[in-house]
C-alpha positions as CSV (number, residue, x, y, z in Angstrom):
1,L,62.7,148.6,55.4
2,V,66.1,148.3,54.1
3,A,69.1,145.7,54.5
4,I,72.4,147.1,54.9
5,N,75.4,145.6,53.5
6,Q,79.1,146.6,54.1
7,L,81.0,146.3,51.0
8,N,84.5,147.8,50.5
9,N,84.1,149.9,53.4
10,R,81.1,151.7,52.0
11,T,77.4,151.1,52.9
12,K,75.0,149.8,50.3
13,V,71.5,150.3,51.0
14,I,69.0,147.5,49.8
15,E,65.4,148.7,49.9
16,I,62.9,145.8,50.2
17,E,59.1,146.4,49.9
18,M,56.6,144.8,52.6
19,V,53.0,144.6,51.4
20,H,50.2,144.5,53.9
21,I,47.8,141.7,53.3
22,P,44.4,143.3,53.4
23,G,42.3,141.9,56.1
24,Q,45.4,139.9,57.6
25,D,48.1,140.5,60.3
26,Y,51.0,140.0,58.3
27,K,52.9,141.6,55.6
28,M,54.9,139.9,52.9
29,L,57.7,140.8,50.8
30,N,56.4,142.0,47.3
31,T,59.0,139.7,45.4
32,E,60.8,136.5,46.0
33,V,64.2,137.1,48.0
34,T,66.6,138.5,45.5
35,Q,70.1,137.2,45.0
36,E,71.4,140.9,46.0
37,L,69.4,140.7,49.1
38,Y,70.3,137.4,50.0
39,E,74.0,138.0,49.7
40,S,73.7,141.3,51.7
41,V,72.7,139.2,54.5
42,M,74.5,135.8,54.2
43,G,77.7,137.2,52.7
44,E,77.5,134.6,49.8
45,N,75.2,133.5,46.8
46,P,74.6,129.8,46.4
47,S,72.4,130.3,43.1
48,R,73.2,128.4,40.0
49,I,72.3,131.3,37.6
50,K,73.8,134.3,39.2
51,E,71.8,137.7,38.5
52,K,71.4,140.0,41.4
53,N,67.8,140.7,40.7
54,N,67.1,137.2,40.1
55,P,65.4,135.1,42.7
56,V,67.6,133.4,45.0
57,E,67.8,129.5,44.5
58,C,69.7,126.7,45.7
59,V,68.6,127.4,49.3
60,S,67.6,124.9,51.8
61,W,64.4,125.3,54.3
62,Y,67.3,125.4,57.0
63,D,69.1,128.2,55.0
64,A,66.1,130.2,54.6
65,I,65.1,130.1,58.2
66,Y,68.9,131.0,58.9
67,F,68.5,133.9,56.7
68,C,65.4,135.2,58.2
69,N,66.9,135.4,61.7
70,K,70.1,137.1,60.5
71,L,67.8,139.7,58.6
72,S,65.6,140.4,61.6
73,E,68.8,140.9,63.7
74,K,70.3,143.5,61.1
75,E,67.1,145.3,61.2
76,G,67.0,145.5,65.2
77,L,63.8,142.9,65.1
78,T,63.2,140.1,67.4
79,P,64.2,136.9,65.5
80,V,61.2,134.5,64.9
81,Y,63.1,131.0,64.9
82,S,64.8,129.0,67.7
83,V,66.7,125.9,67.7
84,D,66.5,124.3,71.3
85,G,65.2,127.7,72.6
86,I,68.2,129.9,70.8
87,T,67.5,132.3,68.3
88,D,71.3,133.6,67.6
89,V,71.9,131.6,64.3
90,S,75.8,131.7,65.2
91,K,75.2,129.1,68.2
92,W,72.9,126.6,66.0
93,G,75.9,124.6,64.8
94,Y,74.9,124.9,61.4
95,T,76.7,125.7,58.3
96,P,74.2,127.1,55.3
97,H,74.6,125.7,51.8
98,N,76.1,122.4,52.7
99,E,72.9,120.3,52.4
100,E,72.9,119.6,56.2
101,E,70.0,118.8,58.4
102,L,69.7,121.5,61.3
103,E,69.6,119.4,64.4
104,G,67.5,120.3,67.5
105,N,63.9,121.6,68.4
106,I,63.0,124.0,65.9
107,R,60.0,126.3,66.8
108,Q,58.7,129.8,65.6
109,N,57.5,132.5,67.9
110,L,54.8,134.4,65.9
111,A,54.7,137.1,68.7
112,A,58.0,138.1,67.4
113,N,58.2,141.1,65.0
114,G,61.0,139.5,63.0
115,Y,61.1,137.9,59.3
116,R,59.5,134.4,58.8
117,L,58.6,132.1,56.0
118,P,54.7,132.1,55.2
119,T,52.6,129.4,56.4
120,E,50.7,127.5,53.4
121,A,47.6,129.2,54.4
122,E,49.2,132.8,54.4
123,W,50.9,132.0,50.9
124,E,47.8,131.1,49.4
125,Y,45.7,133.8,50.5
126,A,48.4,136.2,49.4
127,A,48.6,134.6,46.1
128,E,45.0,134.6,45.5
129,G,45.2,138.6,45.7
130,G,41.6,139.0,46.6
131,E,40.9,137.7,43.3
132,D,39.5,134.5,41.5
133,Y,42.0,133.3,39.1
134,T,43.7,130.2,38.3
135,Y,47.3,131.5,38.7
136,S,48.3,134.4,40.9
137,G,47.0,137.7,39.2
138,S,45.6,136.3,36.0
139,N,44.1,133.0,34.1
140,N,46.9,133.7,31.7
141,L,50.0,132.5,33.2
142,K,52.2,134.2,30.3
143,K,51.1,137.7,31.8
144,V,52.1,137.0,35.2
145,G,54.7,134.1,35.5
146,W,57.8,132.4,34.1
147,Y,57.3,128.7,33.7
148,E,58.6,126.1,31.1
149,D,56.7,127.5,28.2
150,N,58.2,131.0,28.2
151,S,61.3,131.2,30.5
152,G,64.2,129.3,28.2
153,N,64.7,127.0,31.4
154,R,66.0,129.7,33.6
155,T,65.1,132.0,36.4
156,H,64.5,135.9,35.5
157,P,64.7,139.3,37.1
158,V,61.8,139.4,39.9
159,A,59.0,141.7,39.2
160,Q,59.0,141.6,35.3
161,K,55.6,140.3,34.8
162,E,52.0,141.8,36.3
163,A,51.4,141.9,40.0
164,N,48.2,140.2,41.6
165,G,45.8,142.1,43.0
166,Y,47.9,142.8,46.1
167,G,50.7,144.1,44.5
168,L,52.8,140.7,44.6
169,Y,55.0,139.5,42.1
170,D,56.0,136.1,40.6
171,M,54.0,134.2,43.0
172,S,53.1,131.8,40.0
173,G,56.4,130.6,38.5
174,N,60.2,131.9,38.4
175,V,61.0,129.7,41.4
176,W,59.1,127.5,44.1
177,E,58.8,129.2,47.4
178,W,59.5,127.5,50.8
179,C,56.6,127.6,53.4
180,W,56.8,126.9,56.9
181,D,54.4,123.8,57.1
182,V,55.8,120.1,57.5
183,G,55.1,118.0,54.3
184,P,53.2,114.8,54.2
185,Y,56.2,112.3,54.4
186,S,58.3,113.2,57.3
187,S,59.1,116.1,59.7
188,N,62.3,116.9,57.4
189,S,59.6,117.5,54.4
190,R,58.3,120.9,54.1
191,Y,55.5,122.4,51.7
192,V,56.6,124.5,48.5
193,R,54.3,126.7,46.6
194,G,54.1,128.6,43.4
195,G,55.8,126.4,40.5
196,S,58.9,127.4,38.9
197,Y,60.4,128.2,35.4
198,S,61.0,124.6,34.9
199,D,57.4,123.6,35.5
200,Y,54.2,123.0,33.5
201,D,51.2,125.6,34.1
202,S,49.4,123.0,36.1
203,D,52.2,123.4,39.0
204,C,51.9,127.1,38.9
205,R,48.4,127.2,40.0
206,V,47.4,129.2,43.3
207,S,45.9,125.8,44.6
208,Y,48.7,123.5,43.7
209,R,51.0,122.2,46.4
210,S,54.2,120.0,46.8
211,S,56.9,119.4,49.1
212,R,60.5,118.9,49.1
213,H,63.1,117.7,51.7
214,A,64.2,120.4,54.2
215,C,67.9,120.0,53.6
216,Y,68.0,119.8,50.0
217,Q,68.9,122.8,47.6
218,Y,67.1,123.0,44.4
219,N,67.9,125.3,41.2
220,S,64.1,125.8,41.0
221,L,63.4,126.7,44.8
222,G,63.6,130.0,46.5
223,F,61.4,131.7,49.1
224,R,59.9,135.0,50.1
225,V,59.6,136.5,53.8
226,V,56.6,137.8,55.8
227,C,56.6,139.6,59.0
228,S,54.1,141.1,61.5
229,A,51.7,144.1,60.1
230,S,52.6,146.0,62.9
231,N,56.3,146.7,62.0
């Protein structure tokens, strides 16, 4: 699958690899969404540390679902998310990267073939990789993830560490990843998984869960996408 970016009247093709998760009906992006991919879809890059192959960060949960619908439209797929029944993001009345709340009734259509955020259950199943490790791909976090002990307090290019058993990179460390599920405190709280470059090893465990406010942007929080396995 590809995302196409019109730049200086030239077409730039960015390849993205979706991995079919064994025994499941979804595919998952093998890396966190990179800044290059994000900018090719959104036209801007809000990240604090700007490197095209690093994961995008400083994106809110609302920014992430906005991106998912725009990427789906670029590739001719049916968008998953709607606000008050509307899937066209240009009609949502929302400006990305301003830490605004997206007003309206947000729903996901799991019958659509477009891109979306994983549920917590989907994220954890994929992160396990069919293996029984503390972290995604190993019991030794330094082999598979960037965290406070080896990151130099910054993000790193994706897919530089070892993959897990399903061929997924950076599911422990580098940046936290938004999930679909509502968090424990309010409807504007959403779960995040995986830990980040600035966290202790305990936060990078496959089983660890936390939550953040959906409209806030954090320089240690990004996301990856999933789609239907039938694509």
